[in-house]
DSSP file (Angstrom, degrees, kcal/mol; ACC not computed):
  #  RESIDUE AA STRUCTURE BP1 BP2  ACC     N-H-->O    O-->H-N    N-H-->O    O-->H-N    TCO  KAPPA ALPHA  PHI   PSI    X-CA   Y-CA   Z-CA
    1    1 A M     >        0   0    0      0, 0.0     4,-1.5     0, 0.0     5,-0.1   0.000 360.0 360.0 360.0 -39.3  149.0   55.6   95.1
    2    2 A F  H  >  +     0   0    0      1,-0.2     4,-1.8     2,-0.2     5,-0.1   0.905 360.0  53.2 -65.1 -40.9  145.3   56.2   95.7
    3    3 A E  H  > S+     0   0    0      1,-0.2     4,-2.2     2,-0.2    -1,-0.2   0.876 104.9  55.4 -61.6 -38.5  146.0   58.7   98.4
    4    4 A R  H  > S+     0   0    0      1,-0.2     4,-2.3     2,-0.2    -1,-0.2   0.898 106.6  49.2 -64.5 -41.6  148.3   60.7   96.1
    5    5 A K  H  X S+     0   0    0     -4,-1.5     4,-2.2     2,-0.2    -1,-0.2   0.882 109.7  52.7 -65.6 -37.8  145.5   61.1   93.5
    6    6 A K  H  X S+     0   0    0     -4,-1.8     4,-2.0     2,-0.2    -2,-0.2   0.920 110.5  46.8 -64.4 -43.1  143.1   62.2   96.1
    7    7 A N  H  X S+     0   0    0     -4,-2.2     4,-2.5     2,-0.2    -2,-0.2   0.885 110.1  53.4 -65.6 -39.2  145.5   64.9   97.3
    8    8 A D  H  X S+     0   0    0     -4,-2.3     4,-2.3     1,-0.2    -1,-0.2   0.910 108.5  50.3 -60.4 -41.6  146.2   66.0   93.7
    9    9 A R  H  X S+     0   0    0     -4,-2.2     4,-2.2     2,-0.2    -2,-0.2   0.906 110.9  48.6 -63.3 -42.9  142.4   66.4   93.2
   10   10 A N  H  X S+     0   0    0     -4,-2.0     4,-2.6     2,-0.2    -2,-0.2   0.893 110.5  51.3 -64.6 -39.9  142.2   68.5   96.4
   11   11 A D  H  X S+     0   0    0     -4,-2.5     4,-2.3     2,-0.2    -2,-0.2   0.914 111.1  47.3 -63.8 -42.4  145.1   70.7   95.3
   12   12 A R  H  X S+     0   0    0     -4,-2.3     4,-1.8     2,-0.2    -2,-0.2   0.895 112.2  50.1 -65.7 -39.1  143.5   71.3   91.9
   13   13 A F  H  X S+     0   0    0     -4,-2.2     4,-2.2     2,-0.2    -2,-0.2   0.915 110.6  49.8 -64.8 -42.4  140.2   72.1   93.5
   14   14 A G  H  X S+     0   0    0     -4,-2.6     4,-1.9     1,-0.2    -2,-0.2   0.891 108.6  52.7 -62.6 -40.1  141.9   74.6   95.9
   15   15 A E  H  < S+     0   0    0     -4,-2.3    -1,-0.2     1,-0.2    -2,-0.2   0.854 111.5  47.0 -64.1 -34.7  143.7   76.2   93.0
   16   16 A L  H  X S+     0   0    0     -4,-1.8     4,-0.9     1,-0.2    -2,-0.2   0.872 112.2  49.7 -72.9 -38.0  140.4   76.7   91.3
   17   17 A M  H  X S+     0   0    0     -4,-2.2     4,-3.1     1,-0.2     5,-0.3   0.800  95.7  70.8 -74.7 -30.2  138.6   78.1   94.4
   18   18 A R  H  X S+     0   0    0     -4,-1.9     4,-2.4     1,-0.2    -1,-0.2   0.935 101.3  43.0 -57.1 -51.0  141.2   80.7   95.3
   19   19 A P  H  > S+     0   0    0      0, 0.0     4,-2.5     0, 0.0    -1,-0.2   0.881 114.8  51.6 -64.8 -33.8  140.5   83.0   92.4
   20   20 A L  H  X S+     0   0    0     -4,-0.9     4,-2.3     2,-0.2    -2,-0.2   0.932 110.4  47.8 -66.6 -44.2  136.7   82.6   92.9
   21   21 A N  H  X S+     0   0    0     -4,-3.1     4,-1.3     1,-0.2    -1,-0.2   0.918 112.4  49.9 -60.5 -42.5  137.0   83.4   96.6
   22   22 A H  H  X S+     0   0    0     -4,-2.4     4,-0.5    -5,-0.3     3,-0.3   0.918 109.9  51.5 -61.2 -43.9  139.1   86.4   95.8
   23   23 A F  H >< S+     0   0    0     -4,-2.5     3,-0.9     1,-0.2     7,-0.3   0.924 112.6  44.0 -59.4 -47.4  136.5   87.6   93.2
   24   24 A F  H 3< S+     0   0    0     -4,-2.3    -1,-0.2     1,-0.2    -2,-0.2   0.655 112.9  52.1 -77.0 -15.1  133.5   87.3   95.6
   25   25 A N  H 3< S+     0   0    0     -4,-1.3     2,-0.3    -3,-0.3    -1,-0.2   0.407  97.0  80.9-100.3   2.2  135.4   89.0   98.4
   26   26 A E  S <X S-     0   0    0     -3,-0.9     4,-2.6    -4,-0.5     3,-0.3  -0.750  86.4 -70.9-105.5 154.7  136.5   92.1   96.5
   27   27 A K  T  4 S+     0   0    0     -2,-0.3    -2,-0.1     1,-0.3    -1,-0.0  -0.501 108.6  26.6 -70.8 150.3  134.5   95.2   95.7
   28   28 A P  T  > S+     0   0    0      0, 0.0     4,-2.4     0, 0.0    -1,-0.3  -0.995 125.8  46.3 -86.7  -8.8  132.2   95.8   93.8
   29   29 A V  H  > S+     0   0    0     -3,-0.3     4,-2.6    -6,-0.2    -2,-0.2   0.912 113.0  51.2 -61.7 -42.4  130.9   92.2   93.9
   30   30 A K  H  X S+     0   0    0     -4,-2.6     4,-2.3    -7,-0.3    -1,-0.2   0.919 111.1  48.4 -61.2 -43.8  131.2   92.0   97.7
   31   31 A G  H  > S+     0   0    0      2,-0.2     4,-2.3     1,-0.2    -1,-0.2   0.894 111.4  49.9 -62.9 -41.0  129.2   95.3   98.0
   32   32 A L  H  X S+     0   0    0     -4,-2.4     4,-2.1     1,-0.2    -2,-0.2   0.922 111.5  48.0 -64.2 -44.5  126.5   94.0   95.7
   33   33 A L  H  X S+     0   0    0     -4,-2.6     4,-2.2     1,-0.2    -2,-0.2   0.878 110.8  51.7 -65.4 -37.2  126.2   90.8   97.6
   34   34 A Q  H  X S+     0   0    0     -4,-2.3     4,-2.5     2,-0.2    -1,-0.2   0.912 109.3  50.0 -64.6 -42.4  126.0   92.6  100.9
   35   35 A Q  H  X S+     0   0    0     -4,-2.3     4,-2.3     1,-0.2    -2,-0.2   0.892 110.1  50.4 -63.9 -38.8  123.2   94.9   99.6
   36   36 A M  H  X S+     0   0    0     -4,-2.1     4,-1.8     2,-0.2    -1,-0.2   0.916 110.2  50.2 -65.4 -41.4  121.3   91.9   98.3
   37   37 A D  H  X S+     0   0    0     -4,-2.2     4,-1.4     1,-0.2    -2,-0.2   0.928 111.5  48.1 -60.1 -45.8  121.6   90.2  101.8
   38   38 A E  H  X S+     0   0    0     -4,-2.5     4,-1.6     1,-0.2    -1,-0.2   0.881 107.8  56.2 -63.4 -38.7  120.4   93.4  103.5
   39   39 A L  H  < S+     0   0    0     -4,-2.3    -1,-0.2     1,-0.2    -2,-0.2   0.910 113.0  39.6 -59.5 -43.9  117.5   93.7  101.1
   40   40 A F  H  < S+     0   0    0     -4,-1.8    -1,-0.2     1,-0.2    -2,-0.2   0.652 110.5  59.3 -84.7 -14.7  116.2   90.2  102.0
   41   41 A Q  H  < S+     0   0    0     -4,-1.4    -1,-0.2    -5,-0.2    -2,-0.2   0.814  90.7  79.3 -80.3 -30.5  117.0   90.4  105.7
   42   42 A K  S  < S-     0   0    0     -4,-1.6     2,-0.2    -5,-0.1     0, 0.0  -0.629  82.1-130.3 -80.8 129.3  114.7   93.5  106.2
   43   43 A P        -     0   0    0      0, 0.0     2,-0.4     0, 0.0     3,-0.1  -0.571  22.7-122.2 -75.3 142.2  111.0   92.7  106.5
   44   44 A F        -     0   0    0     -2,-0.2     3,-0.1     1,-0.2    -4,-0.0  -0.685   7.5-147.4 -84.3 134.9  108.8   94.8  104.3
   45   45 A F  S    S+     0   0    0     -2,-0.4     2,-0.4     1,-0.2    -1,-0.2   0.934  88.5  26.7 -65.9 -45.0  106.2   96.8  106.1
   46   46 A F        -     0   0    0      1,-0.2    -1,-0.2    -3,-0.1     4,-0.1  -0.928  61.9-162.0-116.1 141.4  103.8   96.4  103.1
   47   47 A S  S    S-     0   0    0      2,-0.9    -1,-0.2    -2,-0.4     3,-0.1   0.902  83.0 -47.0 -79.5 -79.7  103.8   93.7  100.5
   48   48 A S  S    S-     0   0    0      1,-0.3    66,-0.6    65,-0.0     2,-0.3   0.479 123.7  -1.3-126.0 -15.6  101.9   95.4   97.8
   49   49 A S        -     0   0    0     64,-0.2    -2,-0.9    66,-0.0    -1,-0.3  -0.890  66.0-121.2-156.0-174.3   99.0   96.8   99.9
   50   50 A F        -     0   0    0     -2,-0.3     2,-0.2    -4,-0.1    17,-0.1  -0.898  37.9 -86.0-135.6 162.8   97.7   96.9  103.5
   51   51 A N        -     0   0    0     -2,-0.3     2,-0.4    15,-0.2    15,-0.3  -0.470  35.3-175.9 -76.3 139.3   94.4   95.9  105.0
   52   52 A V        -     0   0    0     -2,-0.2     2,-0.4    13,-0.1    13,-0.2  -0.971  12.8-152.5-132.5 118.5   91.4   98.2  105.1
   53   53 A D  E     -A   64   0A   0     11,-3.2    11,-2.6    -2,-0.4     2,-0.5  -0.786   9.5-161.5 -91.0 132.2   88.3   97.0  106.9
   54   54 A V  E     -A   63   0A   0     -2,-0.4     2,-0.4     9,-0.2     9,-0.2  -0.963   9.8-179.7-117.1 122.2   85.0   98.5  105.6
   55   55 A T  E     -A   62   0A   0      7,-2.4     7,-3.1    -2,-0.5     2,-0.4  -0.929  12.6-149.7-119.4 148.3   81.9   98.4  107.8
   56   56 A E  E     +A   61   0A   0     -2,-0.4     5,-0.2     5,-0.2     2,-0.2  -0.950  15.2 176.0-121.3 134.1   78.5   99.7  106.8
   57   57 A T        -     0   0    0      3,-3.0     5,-0.0    -2,-0.4     0, 0.0  -0.590  51.6 -87.5-117.2-173.9   75.8  101.2  109.0
   58   58 A E  S    S+     0   0    0     -2,-0.2     3,-0.1     1,-0.2    -2,-0.0   0.839 125.0  24.6 -64.4 -31.9   72.5  102.7  108.1
   59   59 A N  S    S+     0   0    0      1,-0.1    84,-2.9    83,-0.1     2,-0.3   0.566 123.2  17.7-111.9 -11.8   74.0  106.2  107.6
   60   60 A E  E     - B   0 142A   0     82,-0.3    -3,-3.0     2,-0.0     2,-0.4  -0.968  56.5-122.7-156.1 165.9   77.7  105.7  106.8
   61   61 A Y  E     -AB  56 141A   0     80,-2.6    80,-2.9    -2,-0.3     2,-0.5  -0.947  26.7-156.1-110.1 138.6   80.6  103.6  105.7
   62   62 A R  E     -AB  55 140A   0     -7,-3.1    -7,-2.4    -2,-0.4     2,-0.5  -0.968   4.4-165.0-121.2 118.6   83.6  103.3  108.1
   63   63 A L  E     -AB  54 139A   0     76,-3.1    76,-2.7    -2,-0.5     2,-0.4  -0.884  10.0-176.8-102.5 129.4   87.0  102.5  106.8
   64   64 A T  E     +AB  53 138A   0    -11,-2.6   -11,-3.2    -2,-0.5     2,-0.4  -0.992   5.8 173.5-130.5 133.4   89.6  101.3  109.3
   65   65 A S  E     - B   0 137A   0     72,-2.4    72,-3.2    -2,-0.4     2,-0.6  -0.992  25.3-138.7-141.1 131.5   93.3  100.5  108.7
   66   66 A E  E     + B   0 136A   0     -2,-0.4    70,-0.2   -15,-0.3   -15,-0.2  -0.798  25.3 171.7 -89.2 123.5   96.1   99.7  111.1
   67   67 A L    >   -     0   0    0     68,-3.8     3,-1.6    -2,-0.6    68,-0.1  -0.588  13.0-168.2-130.8  68.7   99.3  101.4  110.1
   68   68 A P  T 3  S+     0   0    0      0, 0.0     3,-0.1     0, 0.0    67,-0.1  -0.323  72.3  14.3 -64.8 139.1  101.8  100.9  112.9
   69   69 A G  T 3  S+     0   0    0      1,-0.3     2,-0.4    -2,-0.0    66,-0.0   0.438  96.1 123.2  81.5  -1.0  105.0  103.0  112.7
   70   70 A I    <   -     0   0    0     -3,-1.6    -1,-0.3    65,-0.1     2,-0.2  -0.782  54.7-137.3 -97.8 137.4  103.5  105.4  110.1
   71   71 A K    >   -     0   0    0     -2,-0.4     3,-1.8    -3,-0.1     4,-0.2  -0.579  23.3-113.3 -89.9 155.4  103.4  109.1  110.7
   72   72 A R  G >  S+     0   0    0      1,-0.3     3,-1.5    -2,-0.2    -1,-0.1   0.838 115.7  60.4 -53.5 -37.5  100.4  111.3  109.9
   73   73 A E  G 3  S+     0   0    0      1,-0.3    -1,-0.3     3,-0.0    -3,-0.0   0.669  96.7  61.3 -68.8 -15.9  102.5  113.1  107.2
   74   74 A Q  G <  S+     0   0    0     -3,-1.8    15,-2.1    14,-0.1     2,-0.5   0.458  90.0  85.4 -89.1  -1.4  103.0  109.8  105.3
   75   75 A I  E <   -D   88   0B   0     -3,-1.5     2,-0.4    -4,-0.2    13,-0.2  -0.873  53.2-175.4-108.6 131.5   99.3  109.3  104.7
   76   76 A D  E     -D   87   0B   0     11,-2.7    11,-2.9    -2,-0.5     2,-0.5  -0.981   5.5-165.5-121.7 137.5   97.4  110.7  101.7
   77   77 A I  E     -D   86   0B   0     -2,-0.4     2,-0.4     9,-0.2     9,-0.2  -0.988   9.6-176.0-123.6 122.3   93.6  110.3  101.2
   78   78 A D  E     -D   85   0B   0      7,-2.7     7,-3.1    -2,-0.5     2,-0.4  -0.942   8.4-161.5-120.3 140.4   92.1  111.1   97.8
   79   79 A I  E     +D   84   0B   0     -2,-0.4     2,-0.3     5,-0.2     5,-0.2  -0.983  15.5 165.3-123.1 129.8   88.5  111.1   96.9
   80   80 A L  E >   -D   83   0B   0      3,-2.2     3,-2.2    -2,-0.4     2,-0.3  -0.922  61.2 -56.9-146.3 117.4   87.3  111.0   93.3
   81   81 A D  T 3  S-     0   0    0     -2,-0.3    42,-2.7     1,-0.3    40,-0.1  -0.322 125.3  -6.2  54.1-109.4   83.7  110.2   92.2
   82   82 A H  T 3  S+     0   0    0     -2,-0.3    37,-2.5    40,-0.2     2,-0.4   0.220 120.3  88.2 -98.0  11.8   82.9  106.7   93.8
   83   83 A Y  E <   -DE  80 118B   0     -3,-2.2    -3,-2.2    35,-0.2     2,-0.5  -0.899  50.2-166.4-125.7 141.8   86.4  106.0   95.1
   84   84 A V  E     -DE  79 117B   0     33,-2.4    33,-2.9    -2,-0.4     2,-0.5  -0.996  16.9-164.9-116.7 126.2   88.5  106.7   98.2
   85   85 A T  E     -DE  78 116B   0     -7,-3.1    -7,-2.7    -2,-0.5     2,-0.5  -0.957   4.1-164.6-115.1 126.1   92.2  106.0   97.7
   86   86 A I  E     -DE  77 115B   0     29,-2.9    29,-2.3    -2,-0.5     2,-0.4  -0.941  10.6-173.5-107.8 123.9   94.5  105.7  100.8
   87   87 A S  E     -DE  76 114B   0    -11,-2.9   -11,-2.7    -2,-0.5     2,-0.4  -0.956   6.0-169.1-120.8 138.1   98.2  106.0  100.0
   88   88 A V  E     -DE  75 113B   0     25,-3.2    25,-2.6    -2,-0.4     2,-0.5  -0.992   1.4-168.7-127.7 131.0  101.1  105.5  102.5
   89   89 A Q  E     - E   0 112B   0    -15,-2.1     2,-0.4    -2,-0.4    23,-0.2  -0.976   6.0-179.5-121.9 127.5  104.7  106.4  101.8
   90   90 A S  E     - E   0 111B   0     21,-3.0    21,-3.3    -2,-0.5     2,-0.3  -0.962   2.6-174.8-124.7 145.4  107.6  105.2  104.0
   91   91 A S  E     - E   0 110B   0     -2,-0.4     2,-0.4    19,-0.2    19,-0.2  -0.970   7.2-165.1-138.6 154.6  111.2  106.0  103.5
   92   92 A E  E     - E   0 109B   0     17,-2.7    17,-2.7    -2,-0.3     2,-0.4  -0.999   3.5-161.5-140.4 139.0  114.4  105.0  105.2
   93   93 A S  E     - E   0 108B   0     -2,-0.4     2,-0.4    15,-0.2    15,-0.2  -0.979   6.9-175.7-125.5 135.9  117.9  106.5  105.1
   94   94 A L  E     - E   0 107B   0     13,-3.2    13,-3.3    -2,-0.4     2,-0.4  -0.997   1.4-176.8-133.5 128.6  121.1  104.7  106.1
   95   95 A T  E     - E   0 106B   0     -2,-0.4     2,-0.4    11,-0.2    11,-0.2  -0.994   7.0-162.6-126.9 129.0  124.6  106.2  106.1
   96   96 A E  E     - E   0 105B   0      9,-3.2     8,-2.7    -2,-0.4     9,-1.6  -0.926   8.4-170.3-111.3 135.1  127.8  104.3  107.0
   97   97 A E  E     - E   0 103B   0     -2,-0.4     6,-0.2     6,-0.3     2,-0.1  -0.890  17.0-128.2-121.3 153.2  131.0  106.1  107.9
   98   98 A D    >   -     0   0    0      4,-2.3     3,-2.0    -2,-0.3    -1,-0.0  -0.225  47.7 -81.2 -85.9-174.2  134.5  104.8  108.4
   99   99 A E  T 3  S+     0   0    0      1,-0.3    -1,-0.1     2,-0.1    -2,-0.0   0.699 132.0  55.9 -64.4 -19.0  136.6  105.4  111.5
  100  100 A N  T 3  S-     0   0    0      2,-0.1    -1,-0.3     0, 0.0     3,-0.1   0.249 119.0-110.7 -94.4  11.4  137.6  108.9  110.2
  101  101 A R  S <  S+     0   0    0     -3,-2.0     2,-0.5     1,-0.3    -2,-0.1   0.765  70.5 145.5  63.3  29.5  133.9  109.8  109.9
  102  102 A V        -     0   0    0      1,-0.0    -4,-2.3     2,-0.0     2,-0.3  -0.838  57.2-112.9 -94.2 131.3  134.1  109.8  106.1
  103  103 A V  E     +E   97   0B   0     -2,-0.5    -6,-0.3    -6,-0.2     3,-0.1  -0.485  39.7 171.2 -67.4 122.8  130.9  108.5  104.4
  104  104 A V  E     +     0   0B   0     -8,-2.7     2,-0.3     1,-0.4    -7,-0.2   0.635  67.3  13.6-105.0 -21.2  131.6  105.2  102.8
  105  105 A R  E     -E   96   0B   0     -9,-1.6    -9,-3.2     2,-0.0     2,-0.4  -0.953  56.4-172.6-157.8 136.2  128.1  104.3  101.8
  106  106 A R  E     -E   95   0B   0     -2,-0.3     2,-0.4   -11,-0.2   -11,-0.2  -0.999  11.9-179.7-130.4 131.3  124.8  106.0  101.7
  107  107 A Q  E     -E   94   0B   0    -13,-3.3   -13,-3.2    -2,-0.4     2,-0.4  -0.996   6.0-177.4-135.8 134.4  121.5  104.2  101.0
  108  108 A Q  E     -E   93   0B   0     -2,-0.4     2,-0.4   -15,-0.2   -15,-0.2  -0.992   3.0-174.3-130.0 139.3  118.0  105.4  100.7
  109  109 A S  E     -E   92   0B   0    -17,-2.7   -17,-2.7    -2,-0.4     2,-0.4  -0.991   1.4-172.3-132.8 145.1  114.8  103.4  100.2
  110  110 A M  E     -E   91   0B   0     -2,-0.4     2,-0.4   -19,-0.2   -19,-0.2  -0.997   0.7-171.3-136.0 139.2  111.3  104.5   99.6
  111  111 A Q  E     -E   90   0B   0    -21,-3.3   -21,-3.0    -2,-0.4     2,-0.4  -0.997   1.1-170.1-133.9 135.4  108.2  102.5   99.5
  112  112 A R  E     +E   89   0B   0     -2,-0.4     2,-0.3   -23,-0.2   -23,-0.2  -0.985   8.4 174.7-126.6 134.4  104.7  103.6   98.5
  113  113 A S  E     -E   88   0B   0    -25,-2.6   -25,-3.2    -2,-0.4     2,-0.3  -0.982   3.9-178.8-137.5 147.7  101.6  101.5   98.9
  114  114 A S  E     -E   87   0B   0    -66,-0.6     2,-0.4    -2,-0.3   -27,-0.2  -0.988  15.1-159.0-148.0 157.0   97.9  102.3   98.2
  115  115 A R  E     -E   86   0B   0    -29,-2.3   -29,-2.9    -2,-0.3     2,-0.5  -0.995   9.2-157.1-133.7 139.4   94.4  100.9   98.4
  116  116 A T  E     -E   85   0B   0     -2,-0.4     2,-0.5   -31,-0.2   -31,-0.2  -0.980   6.1-165.2-120.2 128.7   91.4  102.1   96.6
  117  117 A I  E     -E   84   0B   0    -33,-2.9   -33,-2.4    -2,-0.5     2,-0.3  -0.943   9.8-148.2-114.5 130.6   87.9  101.4   97.9
  118  118 A S  E     -E   83   0B   0     -2,-0.5   -35,-0.2   -35,-0.2   -36,-0.0  -0.718   8.3-157.8-100.1 151.2   84.8  101.8   95.6
  119  119 A F        -     0   0    0    -37,-2.5     4,-0.1    -2,-0.3   -37,-0.0  -0.866  26.5-119.4-124.3 157.2   81.4  102.9   96.7
  120  120 A P  S    S+     0   0    0      0, 0.0   -38,-0.1     0, 0.0    -1,-0.0   0.694  96.2  31.3 -73.2 -17.3   78.0  102.4   95.1
  121  121 A Q  S    S-     0   0    0    -39,-0.1    -2,-0.1   -40,-0.1     0, 0.0  -0.910  99.5 -80.0-134.4 163.4   77.3  106.1   94.9
  122  122 A P        -     0   0    0      0, 0.0     2,-0.4     0, 0.0   -40,-0.2  -0.245  47.3-125.2 -59.8 152.0   79.4  109.3   94.4
  123  123 A I        -     0   0    0    -42,-2.7     2,-1.0   -40,-0.1   -42,-0.2  -0.860   3.9-140.3-105.3 132.6   81.1  110.6   97.5
  124  124 A D    >>  -     0   0    0     -2,-0.4     3,-2.1    18,-0.3     4,-0.5  -0.805  15.0-160.8 -88.3 102.2   80.6  114.2   98.7
  125  125 A E  G >4 S+     0   0    0     -2,-1.0     3,-0.6     1,-0.3    -1,-0.2   0.715  83.7  67.7 -61.2 -21.0   84.2  114.9   99.8
  126  126 A K  G 34 S+     0   0    0      1,-0.2    -1,-0.3    -3,-0.1    -2,-0.0   0.731 102.5  45.8 -70.6 -20.8   83.0  117.8  102.0
  127  127 A T  G <4 S+     0   0    0     -3,-2.1     2,-0.2    15,-0.1    -1,-0.2   0.509  87.0 107.2-100.5  -5.5   81.2  115.4  104.4
  128  128 A V    <<  -     0   0    0     -3,-0.6     2,-0.4    -4,-0.5    13,-0.2  -0.542  51.2-163.1 -77.3 137.3   84.0  112.8  104.7
  129  129 A K  E     -C  140   0A   0     11,-2.1    11,-3.3    -2,-0.2     2,-0.4  -0.953   6.7-174.6-121.3 141.6   85.9  112.8  108.1
  130  130 A A  E     +C  139   0A   0     -2,-0.4     2,-0.3     9,-0.2     9,-0.2  -0.991   3.9 178.5-136.3 144.2   89.2  111.1  108.8
  131  131 A S  E     -C  138   0A   0      7,-2.6     7,-2.9    -2,-0.4     2,-0.4  -0.978  11.9-161.3-140.8 155.0   91.3  110.6  112.0
  132  132 A Y  E     +C  137   0A   0     -2,-0.3     2,-0.4     5,-0.2     5,-0.2  -0.943  23.2 155.8-139.9 115.2   94.6  109.0  112.8
  133  133 A K  E >   -C  136   0A   0      3,-2.0     3,-1.7    -2,-0.4    -2,-0.0  -0.992  65.1  -7.8-145.1 132.0   95.4  108.0  116.3
  134  134 A D  T 3  S-     0   0    0     -2,-0.4     3,-0.1     1,-0.3    -1,-0.1   0.837 128.4 -51.5  53.4  39.5   97.8  105.4  117.8
  135  135 A G  T 3  S+     0   0    0      1,-0.2   -68,-3.8   -65,-0.2     2,-0.5   0.571 113.2 115.8  79.6   9.1   98.5  103.8  114.4
  136  136 A V  E <   -BC  66 133A   0     -3,-1.7    -3,-2.0   -70,-0.2     2,-0.5  -0.955  49.4-158.0-117.6 121.3   94.9  103.4  113.4
  137  137 A L  E     -BC  65 132A   0    -72,-3.2   -72,-2.4    -2,-0.5     2,-0.4  -0.811  12.0-174.9 -93.7 131.7   93.4  105.3  110.4
  138  138 A Q  E     -BC  64 131A   0     -7,-2.9    -7,-2.6    -2,-0.5     2,-0.4  -0.991   5.5-175.5-132.8 128.2   89.7  105.8  110.4
  139  139 A I  E     -BC  63 130A   0    -76,-2.7   -76,-3.1    -2,-0.4     2,-0.6  -0.981   9.1-158.1-123.0 130.8   87.7  107.3  107.6
  140  140 A I  E     -BC  62 129A   0    -11,-3.3   -11,-2.1    -2,-0.4   -78,-0.2  -0.945   6.7-172.7-113.1 121.8   83.9  108.0  107.8
  141  141 A V  E     -B   61   0A   0    -80,-2.9   -80,-2.6    -2,-0.6   -13,-0.1  -0.932  18.8-140.3-114.5 107.1   82.0  108.3  104.5
  142  142 A P  E     -B   60   0A   0      0, 0.0   -18,-0.3     0, 0.0   -82,-0.3  -0.361  23.4-112.0 -65.4 144.9   78.4  109.4  105.0
  143  143 A K        -     0   0    0    -84,-2.9     2,-0.4   -20,-0.1   -20,-0.1  -0.529  30.5-120.6 -74.1 143.4   75.9  107.7  102.7
  144  144 A Q        -     0   0    0     -2,-0.2     2,-0.7   -22,-0.2    -1,-0.1  -0.689  18.3-142.1 -86.2 136.3   74.3  110.0  100.2
  145  145 A R        -     0   0    0     -2,-0.4     2,-0.1     3,-0.0     3,-0.0  -0.877  14.8-156.3 -99.9 119.0   70.5  110.3  100.3
  146  146 A G        -     0   0    0     -2,-0.7     2,-0.5     1,-0.1     0, 0.0  -0.399  29.5 -94.7 -83.6 169.3   68.9  110.6   96.9
  147  147 A R        -     0   0    0     -2,-0.1     2,-0.3     1,-0.0    -1,-0.1  -0.744  36.9-132.5 -87.7 128.6   65.5  112.1   96.4
  148  148 A K        -     0   0    0     -2,-0.5     2,-0.6    -3,-0.0    -1,-0.0  -0.618  13.9-148.9 -81.3 139.0   62.6  109.7   96.5
  149  149 A I        -     0   0    0     -2,-0.3     2,-0.4     0, 0.0    -1,-0.0  -0.936   8.2-145.4-110.1 123.8   60.1  110.0   93.7
  150  150 A H        -     0   0    0     -2,-0.6     2,-0.3     2,-0.0    -2,-0.0  -0.726  17.3-125.7 -89.5 135.3   56.6  109.1   94.4
  151  151 A L              0   0    0     -2,-0.4    -1,-0.0     1,-0.1     0, 0.0  -0.570 360.0 360.0 -79.1 140.9   54.6  107.5   91.7
  152  152 A E              0   0    0     -2,-0.3    -1,-0.1     0, 0.0    -2,-0.0   0.421 360.0 360.0 -89.4 360.0   51.3  109.0   90.8
């Protein structure tokens, strides 16, 4: 008698699970769940920003940032007053086709990240130099020399 109740319970549980399994394995829910899985499986290149090392010498500031896998065209450098802003934009495109080469899914993602570094004096954008080689961005910002006033 005890065995019979246990089997009845399993049968009822199975009857409840069948429609739920069907629901989660059919489109659009299945597609949504697959996209969520893919989103969390891919590591993000940037969290919200990237590292920029700033070193200071007697005559200049040197900004260095490692940006592996980023192309020169994806980097923007803007200068305004006391600030240098480095922006990096990366994009990825994915297209899936069925066996008849018909597109069944197309996905595009774009990510933009930026860092702004402030300086103690205004920056003369004409004197700033930037280079990008082997995934390393380097920006040189010369220090501005003010005019010294001698006291009488």
